[in-house]
Each structure stands twice: as C-alpha cells, then as structure tokens.
N, CA, C and O of each residue as an XYZ file, in Angstrom:
256
protein
N      -9.069     13.879    -64.274
C      -8.299     12.650    -64.170
C      -6.845     12.997    -63.892
O      -6.242     13.800    -64.604
N      -6.295     12.397    -62.868
C      -4.906     12.686    -62.509
C      -3.977     11.637    -63.104
O      -4.365     10.488    -63.317
N      -2.773     12.046    -63.362
C      -1.764     11.157    -63.918
C      -1.105     10.388    -62.781
O      -0.619     10.983    -61.820
N      -1.089      9.068    -62.894
C      -0.456      8.242    -61.861
C       1.031      8.158    -62.149
O       1.439      7.876    -63.276
N       1.834      8.402    -61.135
C       3.281      8.368    -61.309
C       3.946      7.308    -60.442
O       5.166      7.148    -60.479
N       3.156      6.593    -59.672
C       3.707      5.572    -58.785
C       3.060      4.229    -59.112
O       1.840      4.132    -59.243
N       3.881      3.206    -59.240
C       3.394      1.833    -59.382
C       4.179      0.975    -58.390
O       5.409      1.001    -58.364
N       3.460      0.231    -57.591
C       4.094     -0.650    -56.620
C       3.884     -2.082    -57.081
O       2.750     -2.525    -57.263
N       4.979     -2.800    -57.267
C       4.950     -4.188    -57.732
C       5.101     -5.108    -56.535
O       6.076     -5.018    -55.788
N       4.122     -6.002    -56.357
C       4.107     -6.876    -55.193
C       4.085     -8.329    -55.654
O       3.041     -8.813    -56.090
N       5.210     -9.034    -55.570
C       5.182    -10.470    -55.840
C       4.808    -11.207    -54.554
O       5.439    -11.002    -53.517
N       3.789    -12.060    -54.616
C       3.372    -12.808    -53.434
C       2.998    -14.223    -53.866
O       2.088    -14.404    -54.675
N       3.691    -15.221    -53.333
C       3.436    -16.615    -53.686
C       3.172    -17.417    -52.428
O       3.824    -17.223    -51.402
N       2.226    -18.305    -52.519
C       1.791    -19.079    -51.360
C       0.331    -18.781    -51.105
O      -0.371    -18.318    -52.004
N      -0.138    -19.036    -49.904
C      -1.528    -18.741    -49.554
C      -1.658    -17.280    -49.126
O      -0.742    -16.706    -48.539
N      -2.834    -16.685    -49.438
C      -3.067    -15.323    -48.977
C      -3.018    -15.291    -47.450
O      -3.534    -16.201    -46.801
N      -2.408    -14.264    -46.872
C      -2.414    -14.158    -45.409
C      -3.806    -13.762    -44.913
O      -4.643    -13.303    -45.690
N      -4.038    -13.941    -43.640
C      -5.345    -13.617    -43.058
C      -5.703    -12.147    -43.214
O      -6.884    -11.803    -43.269
N      -4.716    -11.285    -43.285
C      -4.944     -9.840    -43.326
C      -5.028     -9.283    -44.749
O      -4.997     -8.064    -44.915
N      -5.133    -10.118    -45.774
C      -5.133     -9.629    -47.150
C      -6.317     -8.695    -47.421
O      -6.177     -7.734    -48.178
N      -7.467     -8.958    -46.822
C      -8.619     -8.078    -47.023
C      -8.327     -6.651    -46.539
O      -8.719     -5.676    -47.180
N      -7.643     -6.548    -45.415
C      -7.289     -5.225    -44.892
C      -6.274     -4.532    -45.793
O      -6.340     -3.318    -45.990
N      -5.346     -5.291    -46.334
C      -4.337     -4.727    -47.235
C      -4.989     -4.215    -48.517
O      -4.669     -3.124    -48.989
N      -5.908     -5.008    -49.081
C      -6.624     -4.607    -50.292
C      -7.432     -3.340    -50.028
O      -7.470     -2.436    -50.862
N      -8.062     -3.280    -48.889
C      -8.845     -2.089    -48.534
C      -7.951     -0.857    -48.443
O      -8.351      0.223    -48.878
N      -6.758     -0.997    -47.892
C      -5.847      0.149    -47.801
C      -5.374      0.571    -49.192
O      -5.161      1.759    -49.431
N      -5.208     -0.376    -50.108
C      -4.834     -0.035    -51.488
C      -5.937      0.779    -52.155
O      -5.656      1.713    -52.906
N      -7.182      0.427    -51.883
C      -8.313      1.153    -52.472
C      -8.349      2.612    -52.024
O      -8.875      3.467    -52.737
N      -7.802      2.897    -50.864
C      -7.797      4.264    -50.342
C      -6.608      5.072    -50.857
O      -6.400      6.210    -50.435
N      -5.834      4.492    -51.762
C      -4.707      5.175    -52.400
C      -4.849      5.065    -53.920
O      -4.041      4.399    -54.567
N      -5.871      5.712    -54.498
C      -6.139      5.556    -55.931
C      -5.094      6.194    -56.840
O      -5.099      5.940    -58.045
N      -4.211      7.005    -56.303
C      -3.181      7.627    -57.136
C      -1.994      6.688    -57.369
O      -1.047      7.043    -58.071
N      -2.047      5.487    -56.778
C      -0.983      4.497    -56.919
C      -1.536      3.293    -57.672
O      -2.636      2.827    -57.376
N      -0.782      2.788    -58.641
C      -1.121      1.521    -59.294
C      -0.485      0.395    -58.494
O       0.723      0.407    -58.261
N      -1.274     -0.566    -58.078
C      -0.817     -1.709    -57.299
C      -0.823     -2.927    -58.202
O      -1.886     -3.326    -58.677
N       0.324     -3.528    -58.453
C       0.445     -4.701    -59.319
C       0.792     -5.909    -58.460
O       1.903     -5.999    -57.938
N      -0.144     -6.834    -58.309
C       0.083     -8.041    -57.509
C       0.331     -9.223    -58.428
O      -0.558     -9.634    -59.174
N       1.542     -9.774    -58.375
C       1.890    -11.004    -59.088
C       1.790    -12.130    -58.071
O       2.498    -12.120    -57.064
N       0.913    -13.107    -58.324
C       0.719    -14.150    -57.332
C       0.210    -15.437    -57.961
O      -0.355    -15.434    -59.055
N       0.422    -16.539    -57.245
C      -0.158    -17.808    -57.655
C      -1.395    -18.126    -56.816
O      -1.951    -19.219    -56.919
N      -1.819    -17.189    -55.997
C      -3.021    -17.356    -55.182
C      -4.257    -17.180    -56.051
O      -4.224    -16.428    -57.025
N      -5.338    -17.857    -55.716
C      -6.560    -17.725    -56.513
C      -7.141    -16.312    -56.399
O      -7.299    -15.801    -55.291
N      -7.457    -15.683    -57.522
C      -7.982    -14.319    -57.487
C      -9.425    -14.235    -57.011
O      -9.894    -13.141    -56.700
N     -10.139    -15.343    -56.945
C     -11.548    -15.317    -56.576
C     -11.781    -14.770    -55.177
O     -12.838    -14.199    -54.907
N     -10.830    -14.930    -54.298
C     -11.020    -14.490    -52.916
C     -10.958    -12.974    -52.781
O     -11.492    -12.423    -51.818
N     -10.312    -12.283    -53.732
C     -10.204    -10.827    -53.624
C     -10.793    -10.101    -54.821
O     -10.803     -8.870    -54.844
N     -11.279    -10.821    -55.803
C     -11.708    -10.193    -57.045
C     -12.820     -9.165    -56.819
O     -12.823     -8.121    -57.471
N     -13.742     -9.429    -55.929
C     -14.832     -8.495    -55.681
C     -14.328     -7.187    -55.080
O     -15.006     -6.163    -55.167
N     -13.171     -7.213    -54.484
C     -12.666     -6.041    -53.782
C     -11.673     -5.240    -54.599
O     -11.117     -4.255    -54.112
N     -11.446     -5.649    -55.828
C     -10.459     -4.953    -56.650
C     -10.972     -3.581    -57.071
O     -12.170     -3.384    -57.275
N     -10.066     -2.666    -57.194
C     -10.389     -1.339    -57.697
C      -9.632     -1.139    -59.007
O      -8.862     -2.005    -59.421
N      -9.850     -0.004    -59.654
C      -9.171      0.278    -60.914
C      -7.663      0.399    -60.746
O      -6.917      0.211    -61.707
N      -7.208      0.708    -59.548
C      -5.769      0.883    -59.338
C      -5.085     -0.396    -58.852
O      -3.864     -0.424    -58.698
N      -5.863     -1.452    -58.610
C      -5.312     -2.724    -58.146
C      -5.406     -3.734    -59.279
O      -6.498     -4.067    -59.739
N      -4.250     -4.220    -59.724
C      -4.182     -5.129    -60.859
C      -3.612     -6.459    -60.383
O      -2.497     -6.519    -59.864
N      -4.389     -7.524    -60.563
C      -3.968     -8.854    -60.151
C      -3.479     -9.618    -61.376
O      -4.194     -9.708    -62.373
N      -2.263    -10.171    -61.312
C      -1.678    -10.939    -62.407
C      -1.316    -12.325    -61.890
O      -0.445    -12.467    -61.032
N      -1.991    -13.350    -62.418
C      -1.744    -14.713    -61.968
C      -0.461    -15.236    -62.599
O      -0.331    -15.260    -63.823
N       0.472    -15.647    -61.774
C       1.736    -16.249    -62.214
C       1.996    -17.457    -61.343
O       1.566    -17.504    -60.190
N       2.692    -18.426    -61.885
C       3.035    -19.608    -61.106
C       4.549    -19.811    -61.124
O       5.240    -19.371    -62.043
N       5.037    -20.474    -60.107
C       6.463    -20.773    -60.046
C       6.762    -22.173    -60.552
O       7.919    -22.592    -60.597
N       5.706    -22.903    -60.937
C       5.883    -24.266    -61.429
C       6.466    -24.248    -62.836
O       6.105    -23.414    -63.667
N       7.372    -25.183    -63.083
C       7.950    -25.322    -64.422
C       7.051    -26.192    -65.282
O       6.406    -27.115    -64.784
N       7.011    -25.903    -66.541
C       6.189    -26.699    -67.461
C       6.913    -27.924    -67.917
O       6.370    -28.709    -68.695
C-alpha cells in the first residue's frame, strides 16, 4: 500500500458536463491521487464509476 501525498479538491456546481464520464475515468487511472469533488450535482449519475481515490461530497449553495 502506497502513501498518498496528493489531494485535488474540485468544487463543481451546476449540471455535470457531457464529458464527466471521461474525467471520472481519467481519475480512476491515477490511484495515487485523492480526488475530492464538492458538488450539488446528483451523485447517482457517477456513483457506479467511483473508485477508492474518488470522493464525492454533496454540498449546496442554497441558504437555509
């Protein structure tokens, strides 16, 4: 098991772009990096494609 020393934080709000599947696939090919996606997009569209290094965190910009 290797120690991960890189974490990339990606805030993305709005609708997922058409190319999100390709982006997720490229993240899977870089397992030494932790990918943190903060988004208000529904996780159901990419949940099946998540890997151990890709972490989806649902956040909203709406005020309570």
